[in-house]
N, C-alpha and C positions, 0 to 999 in steps of 0.2 A: 419531047422536042429538047435538042441540044442547044446550047446558050448561044448565042450571036455572035461572031466576032467583030462585029463591026461597034457591040454594046460593050467595053470593058469596064467593070466595076473596079472600084479600090478596093482595099480589105476592109473588113469589118470594121477594124479598130478607126481607119481615115471616112467611112461612113457617118461612124456616131461622132468625129470630131468635126465634120464638116458640119452638121445638123447642130449642132451646138453651138457651133460658131456663127450660125445665123440665128441663134436664139429661136430656133424652132423646136417643139415639143415631136415627140412620138405620134399623135395622135394628127396633127398638123402635115407633117410629111404623110402621113397614111390618108389623108385625104386629097392630096394632092397627086397619088399613086391612084388612089382607087383600092385600098386593101385596110385590112384592121391593124389598131393600133400593135394588137399581138403580132402581126404579120411581121409590122417594121420592125420589134424590139428581136425576131428572130434572126431578121436578115441583120440587124447590127451585132447581135452575138457570136454569129458566126455559124448558125446551128441549120439554116436554110440559105438557099441560094433562087432568088427571084428568076423567073423562066420567061419567055416569050414575050409577051406585050408589055407585062407586067417590069419584066426586066428593061425594056426600053424606056417607059416612064419612069424607073427609078433610076434607071442613067440619067435620062435628061434632067432630073429635079436634082441629081448632086452634082450635074456638071454646072446648073445654074449655081449653087449653091458655092462650087469652087469661084465662080467669078465673082460672087459677092463678096466672097471673103476675102478675094485677093484685091476687089476695088477697098475695102476695108482697110486694109492693111498697108495699102498706097496710103491713105490718106491719113492712119493711124490715128483718128478720130472716132474710135468703136463708141456710139451711141444707143440707147434705146428709148423707146418713147416711156410715157408713165401707163397707157395702157399694157405694153406688153411686158414691163417689168412686173405689174402687179399681175397680171394673169401666168407669170412664169413664179409668180412666190407665192402663188395662193396656197397650193400645195407641200412644195419642197421637195416633191417627188425627183424620177427622175425623167419626167416628163413636165418639171416645173424646173424650181430652184435647183435643187439636188438631180441633176440629170442623171442618163444614163451614164453609164461612167464616173460616178460619184466619188470614188476614191481617189481618182486620178486628179478631178476640180477639186477636191476639199483638201488634198494632199497639196495642189498646188496655191491654192488661196492661204495655207496657214505658213508656206516658205515664204511665198513671193508676192502675194497681193497687198493693197493697200486698202484698208477700209475707207469706203464712200461718206460722205457725209451723213446719206439716209443707209438705214440697213437694209433696205430692200432693194438697193440700187446696186450693191458690192460686188463686185466681179475683179479678175485677176486682170492683170494687167500686161501689156505683151510681152515678148521675151525679151525687148530690147529694156524696160523698165526693170524687169525680174535680174537682170543680170548686173545693172547698176545701183540699185536700192536693195540690200540686204536688209531682213527688218529683223529687231528685237524681241524677242521673246512674247511683251508685251503687244508690241505691234500684229504679230503673228495670230494672237489668240483674238486680240480685235477683229480682224480679218476672219478667222472661223466665225466668231458670233455673228457679226455683221453676214454673215453666208448663208450661215444656217438658224441662226434664232428666230428670226421671225416668221419662218414656214413651220418650225419646229412646235412652235407656240401653238398654228391651228392644228396640226396636226394631234398633237396631244388632250389637245379638245375634242376633237373626234372620239379620241380613245376614252376619256374621262367625261366629257358634258358636264365639266366646270372650268371657269376661265379663269379662277383665282388659282386651282389647282393646276390648271396649264401652265402658268406663269410663276408658279415654285419651281414646278418638276422641272422646267428646261434650266431656270438659273441654277437651280440645286447642281443639274446635271454640267453643266459649265464649272462651277464654282469646283467640283471634284476634277475636271477636266483643266482647271487651271494649277488645281494642288499638284496633279500627276503629270505636268505639262510635257517633260523631257519623254515619258512613255506617249502619250497622247501626240506630239508632235512627231514623232517617229512612226508612228501607226500607219498603214496603209490606207487605210480608211479612217480618218477622222471623226467626221461628220456621221458614219455610221455609229462608233465609239460613242459621241457626244449621244445621236438618236436611243439607240439601245439603253443607255443610262436613264435616260430622261422615260422613257416608257417603263423601265423597272420599276423606277419610284412612282411615277405617276399610277401605276396598276398594285400598287403594295397595299395588302388589307389592313394594314393598322391606322388605315384615315379613318376609317367608320368610328374610331374612337375616338377622334379629335371632335370637340363639339361646334366648331364652326363647319364640318362637312357632314355634321348628322342633317341639315336639312336638305331638301335640294334647291337649285338656282334657278334665277327666272329662266324657261325655255326660247328659244328664236322665236320671233315675229310670225316670219311665217308657217301658215300651216303644213306647207311640204316639208319645210325644211326642220321643221316638230316632228313630222312624222320618221323622217329617216332618223333624225337623232334618236327618238325614243328606241325606233327598229335595233339601232347599231347597241344601245346601253340594252338591251335584251339577251345579245347575244353574251357568250362567255367570254372572260378578258383573251384566253390562247384565241380564240375565232377571231374575237375583234381585232386581236392586234394580227392576225394572219392576212386577215380582211382587210387592213387600213396599210399594211406593207406590199402588198400583191395589188390591189385594185386601187389604193390612192397614190402611195410613194412610188409603187410600178418595179419594184424588185422582181427579179423571178424567183422561180419557185426553191430553188439550192438555198439562194441568197437568204430567202425569206424563212427557211428551215434552218440556217448559219445564225441570223440572229434571234429566231426564238427559241434555240437550242432543241431542237426537236429533227426528229427525223423527216425525211424528206416525204413521205407516205402518211405518216401522222399529219405533216404541213396541208397535203393536198387534200387530205379527210377533215382539217377544220376549213380547208376555205371551201371547201364544196357543200360542206351545212351551214356557214355563215352565208354562203350566195343562196343555198336553198330558202334559208330563212326570211331575208331581206326579199326575195322573190315571191314567196308566202303571202308577205305583208304587204308589198309594194308591187305590186306584177311591172309596173312599168320599168323596172331598173332589174328586168330578167338579165338584160345585156349587159357584160359587162363594163364596154365603152360605154354606155350611159350612165351607170352607177360610180367608173370613174367623173367622169364631168357632174355628177351629181355629189360626188366626195367634193370635188374642189370648188364647186359654186358652194356648197353647205362650210366650207372651211373660210373661205374669202368673205362669205356673209359678215361674219365674226370680226371687228376690227379690233384684234388683241395686238396687243405692241407688248413688246420685251423692254426689257431695264436696257441701261446704258451698259455698254461692255465695261466701262471704269466702274460700274457700281457694282458689276458682278465680281470683277477681279479683289474691290475691296471687301466686300463681300465673304469672298472666299478665304483672303489672309485674314481678316477678322474672327471670322469659326477656327481657322488653322490655330489661332493665336491663342483661341477658348481653351480648346481641345488641348493645347501643349501646355500652358498653366495648369488645366484641372488634371492633365496625368501627372505631372510635376508636384501639386498639391498632394495628390492620392501618393507617390512616392514616398514624398519628406512624411505623411502621416502614417502610414506603413511601416517606414523607418524609424520614428519616434516611438509606435507602439511595441516596434520589437523591442528598441532600446530600454524602454522602461519595464518592459519584461524581464528582463536580462537585470536591470539591475535591480528590480525588488525581487525575484528569486531567491530561494534557499541557497546558501553556496554550501553544505552539507548535509549529509542522508539525517532524518530525523523519523526514527522506525514509528509507525504510527501506533495510539494506545489499543489492546486487546481489550476486547468485551471483559466483562465479568463472568465469574465462574464460582461455582457454589462451593464453600469449603466444609468438606467433610467432618464430623465430630462437631459441631455446633447448633445446637439444639434450636428452632427455628422460634422468633418472637411469637410469643403465645397473646393473643388478644385477651382483655381483661374479662371474667366470667362472672356470677351470681357471685353474693357474699356469702360466709360460711356462718356459723349459728355465732361465735364468738367475734367475728367481726362484726354483725348487728348487735353485739350487746354493746360492743366497744362505740361503734355509731352512736347507739341511744344514753350511753352514759355521758358522751362528749356533748350531744345536743341539750343534757339537762343541767349542765353547770351553767354558771352565768357566762355571759358572752362578753361584758367588760374584762373579764381576766383577771385573778386572784386578789384579795383587800392587801392596802399596802400598808404597812405599820407607822405609825407615824411618830416620832421619839416625843415626850413630855417631859417638861424642863422642870426639877423638883428642886 
């Protein structure tokens, strides 16, 4: 069936922009059209094109979204309800906070967004405000932090099963981002940069040697959430990461492979094995769409809060000062040791003392042997004499 000329569709980038401007997830658009979330994702990526009745329904949805966006732009006061904000920030994925086209939205937030009072409600301002209010590096960092940190803490919790480690991993990732801010600010996907850094720190095998992480944390109170988290933690770290990025965050397969630094076939095998393991333990989650909703629900159940961006920036600066001073102290100690060595070293060559040698012609020293007959007579004579010595002559007076 050929596409109907009466139902033109905008380019894939415009479809994605309209959905994000209306604060809708791919799953919500899929429900309106009557297709799966993966189908909407393929339409927005340009890999496939809707046809027939689906094309008509999709075109109608996009037209309604365009009208809503135009009305919001006319009012210049876009607002979100707390329920929509909480649902969008549950996982922070492409269907949630860091939505489809995360590099563009996160990059815009870094360059132009003004951080909101509530981190879960941070959003890029309209183009008029972007042109009028350039941000300082600290403000741009705070905007990126408010945009990504709350959802990233929840994602890291699903990755590790530890609340404190999740918060620590996100804070360390943003501390490193602040230290390398010129590089991160120019990155096409600053949110992905921070996410990859947080995941790497959270999955580090060195945490097992820390005393505070040798004992498990209390599991979720809900039995179904507890079962899902146990299944996730039983997966290998690469499988868990691939499943979270693809089915939780909403990245496509090539992006998941790139972020995990693996080939696309290897990432696909990890994803399939992870889904099979989850379906074997929890048959209700064999559907990827249901698994996506359950991951989002489990992430939003834990009320995990990240630190304030100012606290993270101060911590990053303190850590940088500490390591700078430590490097300076080590360098000074090394220079002092080298100077002391040069000062106490000999200034001329002193040949070593050779080992002793045997001198020819000198008889060896003989140990004392038995006494001869003459020596025995002399010894007897000496013993027979008076022990007090010879008599002394005393002079007499006449």
